[in-house]
C-alpha positions in Angstrom: 62.2 22.1 6.1 60.2 24.3 8.4 60.8 28.0 8.5 59.7 30.6 11.0 58.4 33.9 9.7 61.0 36.8 9.8 61.0 38.1 13.3 59.2 35.2 14.9 60.5 32.4 17.1 63.9 31.1 15.6 64.0 34.2 13.4 63.2 36.7 16.1 66.6 38.5 16.0 66.3 39.1 12.2 63.8 42.0 12.5 64.2 45.1 14.6 60.7 46.3 13.8 58.4 43.3 13.6 55.5 45.5 12.4 57.6 46.7 9.4 57.3 43.4 7.7 54.7 42.7 4.9 53.4 39.6 3.0 55.6 40.7 0.1 58.6 40.5 2.5 57.6 37.1 3.7 57.1 35.9 0.0 60.7 37.2 -0.8 62.0 35.3 2.2 60.3 32.1 1.1 61.7 32.4 -2.4 65.1 32.8 -1.0 64.6 29.8 1.3 63.5 27.7 -1.7 66.6 28.7 -3.6 68.8 27.9 -0.6 67.2 24.4 -0.2 67.6 23.7 -3.9 71.3 24.8 -3.8 72.1 22.8 -0.7 70.2 19.6 -1.6 70.2 19.6 -5.4 66.4 18.9 -5.2 64.7 19.6 -8.5 61.2 19.9 -7.1 60.4 22.0 -4.0 56.9 22.0 -2.7 55.6 24.7 -0.3 53.0 24.1 2.4 51.4 27.2 3.9 48.8 27.4 6.6 46.4 30.4 6.8 48.5 33.5 6.4 51.4 31.2 5.2 49.2 30.0 2.4 48.9 33.6 1.2 52.6 33.9 1.5 53.1 30.8 -0.6 50.7 32.1 -3.3 52.4 35.4 -3.4 55.8 33.8 -3.8 54.6 31.3 -6.4 52.9 34.0 -8.4 56.1 36.1 -8.4 58.3 33.2 -9.5 56.5 30.0 -10.3 59.7 28.4 -11.8 61.2 28.1 -8.3 58.3 26.2 -6.7 57.0 22.9 -8.0 53.7 23.2 -6.3 51.7 24.4 -3.2 49.9 22.6 -0.4 47.4 25.2 1.0 46.0 24.6 4.4 43.2 26.7 5.8 43.9 29.2 2.9 41.7 32.3 2.5 39.6 32.1 -0.6 39.1 35.8 -0.8 40.9 39.0 -0.1 41.6 39.4 3.6 39.8 42.6 3.9 36.6 40.7 3.0 37.4 38.0 5.4 37.8 40.6 8.3 34.6 42.4 7.2 32.6 39.1 7.1 34.0 38.2 10.6 33.0 41.6 12.1 29.6 41.5 10.4 28.9 37.9 11.8 29.0 39.0 15.4 26.1 41.2 16.6 28.2 42.7 19.4 30.1 44.5 16.7 27.2 46.5 15.4 28.2 49.8 17.2 31.7 49.7 15.6 30.8 48.2 12.3 30.5 51.4 10.2 33.9 52.6 11.5 35.5 49.2 10.8 34.1 49.0 7.3 35.4 52.6 6.6 38.8 51.7 8.0 38.9 48.5 5.8 38.0 50.5 2.7 40.7 53.1 3.5 43.4 50.5 4.0 42.3 48.5 1.0 42.8 51.8 -1.0 46.3 52.1 0.4 45.5 55.0 2.7 46.7 55.1 6.4 44.3 56.0 9.2 45.7 58.4 11.8 45.7 56.8 15.3 43.6 59.5 16.8 40.8 58.6 14.3 40.7 55.0 15.5 38.3 54.3 18.4 39.6 52.2 21.3 37.6 49.0 20.4 39.3 48.9 16.9 42.8 50.0 17.9 44.1 46.4 18.3 43.0 45.7 14.8 43.9 48.9 13.0 46.7 50.4 15.1 49.1 52.6 13.0 52.0 50.2 13.5 50.3 47.4 11.5 48.7 49.4 8.8 51.5 49.0 6.2 51.1 45.2 6.7 47.3 45.4 6.4 47.6 47.6 3.3 49.9 45.1 1.7 47.9 42.1 2.7 44.6 43.5 1.5 46.0 44.0 -2.0 46.5 40.3 -2.4 43.5 38.3 -3.7 44.2 34.6 -3.1 41.8 33.5 -5.8 43.4 35.7 -8.4 46.9 34.7 -7.3 46.2 31.0 -7.7 44.6 31.6 -11.1 47.7 33.2 -12.5 50.2 30.6 -11.3 51.6 28.3 -14.0 54.1 25.9 -12.4 57.0 25.0 -14.6 57.2 21.4 -13.4 53.4 20.7 -13.9 54.1 18.7 -17.1 56.8 16.6 -15.5 54.6 15.8 -12.5 51.7 14.5 -14.8 54.1 12.2 -16.6 55.4 10.7 -13.3 
């Protein structure tokens, strides 16, 4: 089964404010989809494939309720917190030098759970840090993929090894 994120494509009508959705919301949706698939098919084992951001959603869902998910297939998954990924990407391009200090300050503020007033964001960084997406970024920056995967203990792991 393939699902669209809440508010996107086939699920576009589900969300009034697309920017109000967080990784935690997507993870709750995923857990509900897993339960629905299990209930409608009787499948004992449900594997979740997540690509990029979807990998973080899968990790978050599995960490919250590992009994519901048999395993994860993570494609292009981030290996570190997304604020670090964004920071590394910005640092890698020399053209970002003039805005780097402001960007790093914004990343630190959001990582700490603090919003940045729109008037304090310079135009070159507005697309990345605009106020409408800050709740999403704050939620996403709190999730460390390496820590999440380390804490997941799938309930079906013993059964899979015997198969």
